[in-house]
Every structure is written in structure tokens, then in C-alpha cells.
C-alpha positions, 0 to 999 in steps of 0.5 A, a space after each residue: 905197614 911200611 913197605 920193606 926195602 933194599 938199600 941199592 949200593 947208591 944208598 937209594 931205596 928199592 921195595 922188595 916187591 913190585 908189579 910187573 906190568 908185561 902184557 898189561 893192557 890200557 883198559 887193565 892198568 887202572 884197577 891193576 894198578 889201584 889194586 896194587 897200591 891198596 895192597 901196599 906196593 909202592 913200586 912197578 916195573 914197565 919197559 918201552 918194549 911194554 907199550 903201556 907207560 902212558 897208561 901207567 903214568 896216567 893209572 899212577 897219577 889218578 891214585 893221588 900216591 905221593 910221588 917220593 913214595 913210589 918206585 918207577 923203573 922203565 927199560 931202554 929198548 934194543 933198537 935204542 941203544 946208543 948214546 944219544 938214543 938212549 938219552 933221547 928215549 929215556 926222555 921219552 919214557 919219562 914223558 909217557 910216564 908223566 913223571 920228572 923223574 925215574 927211580 930206575 932205568 935199566 938197559 933192557 938186554 945186552 945186545 952183545 954182536 951190536 956193540 952199543 951197550 957201553 955207549 948206552 950205559 954212559 948215557 945213563 951216567 949222564 942221566 943219572 949225574 944229572 939226577 934224572 934217574 936215581 939208580 941206574 942198571 941193567 937186565 938180561 946181563 951175564 957175568 961176562 957181560 958185566 965184566 965188559 960194562 964194569 971195565 969200561 964205565 965208572 958207576 957200578 949197575 945198582 940192579 941187574 934184572 934177570 929171569 930167575 925162579 927155582 927151576 933156573 936159579 942163576 945161581 953163578 949170575 947171583 953170586 957174582 951180582 951178590 959180590 959186587 954189590 949189585 940186586 938182582 930183581 927176578 922176571 918171571 919169578 914164578 915161572 910159565 906153567 911148567 909144574 912149578 907150583 904143583 912140585 910137590 916140594 913147594 906145595 908141601 911147604 905152602 901147607 905148612 905155612 898156610 900159604 899158596 905155592 906161588 907165595 912160597 916161591 916169592 918168600 923163597 926169591 926174598 930169601 935170596 935178596 932178590 927183588 921181585 916183580 910178578 906179573 899180574 892183572 887180577 887183583 886177588 893174584 896182586 893181593 897174594 903176591 903182596 901178601 909174603 912179609 908174615 912168615 919166612 922160610 927156613 935155611 933148609 926149605 931154602 936149600 930144598 927149594 935150590 936143589 929143584 934147579 934144572 937150568 930150565 931157561 924159560 926167556 930167550 937166552 941174552 948171548 942169542 939176542 941183538 937188536 933185531 932179535 925181539 920187536 
């Protein structure tokens, strides 16, 4: 089965489902990547912060999968923001991954108080024009961050990667991104604990389709035209998280999950993050 994709605003294709490798260790990476590729994944999402770009690159190389069939995302860390610094650390990620180009490079957090994300993004624009990255974007940007960014730069972000799940559905940011043709990628798409996968609405829908609650939630994301990058080191869960293309939720089922929203953010509020917040 060919990997299903979305078309980004620059015409580049991005798989709908990727493997997030946050907290996957160097020792776990070969098994995770091998399991993912066998399951059908072709997209992998990493970042400088994850400290596993080298092991991801090695695992990809050992897979013998054609580079052109893969979609590799990494991110610029907060303390690396700035025009020259962004370029320097992009090339460091490229080297660590053992690649000639990236498919997508994101600013990890806006860190608006430090007033560097415009300069950082202009560096990404140059890298894009030079062909070193096929698409550029941001992560954890709210509409007011995107307003400022687009007022002062040339290229509309292709992607905004944000925390989003049924208990925190980010309706305002989703609507903004839809309006501006920016694809939303959901990090933490299944939430962290919190009871989401035991919620009656989701459990009942899962029983109807003979699927797991996690598969139903991932399918809900796709119904909202989001990319999902569920993290797992378990081959069983890696397979299950990709096995979501043989059913679709009805409009009523999507709406039933929509109303579960509690505005329950699990991670940091982007407005509270600066260059020194996270290490």
C-alpha cells in the first residue's frame, strides 16, 4: 500500500502518519525504525532536543530504503535561534542525520520574548531557496505568533506542529492554519495518560470498527486533515498506529469526539517558553 500523503502549500508531499522518535534511545532506535518501515511508515520526526538524530540517521541508512521515499523532519532548538545560529545548527542536524537534505525543518518554539524567531525563520527561508530543505515551518506557534511571522517574512509556513488531542483540540489554531493553508501536525496525538483512551465515546467507536481506542483517535486527527506522529518503541504499537487506513469515522463520530474537548493542555504554553525554559 502506498503511503497516504497531504500536499503541502508548496506542492511537496508529506505522509499523513509518521513515527515520532522523542525519547527513543540510541539502543531502541534500530528496532523502532525497522518495525516502522516494515509497517509502512516513511516519515520520521526528530529534533536536536531529542539527542537521537545520529542513531535515527544510522537506522535509516541501514534500512536500505530509497532516500526519495522518506520524509525526515527535524527542528531548531530554542537556544539556537538567530539567523547565523539557525543555519549552523541546521547543518549540524543534517550532518548528524547523515543526509544531504531535510524534507522539513521547523522552529521548535516561538520564544517570542527573545525576539529571534523572525531572524531564525529568514535563515530557514534561505536554506529552502538553496534546496537544502524541501519545506519549512514552525512548531508550537499560536495564531498571534503566525501573524507576526507572516507579516515579516516571505514564505508561509508549510506546517505548524502543535500539541493537539481530543481533550485539547486547538480549534482556534486549527482554523487559523486551515485558513492559511498550513498543515497541522499533532504532537502528543494520543495524549499522555489522562484517561483519553478509556473514554466511553472513544471505546464504543473502537468496538464498532474492531479497532483500538488509539486507532480511533488517530483516525479522528486524519478527519481534521492533520498529520500524526505518534511515538512508540513497541513494534506492536508501531504497527497498530499505522493500521488506520482501512476505516473512516462518520461525521457524527468526529463531532462526538470533538465535544470531548476540555482545553486540557499537557505541555508548555508557548507564550511561557523562552530560550532558557527547556533544556
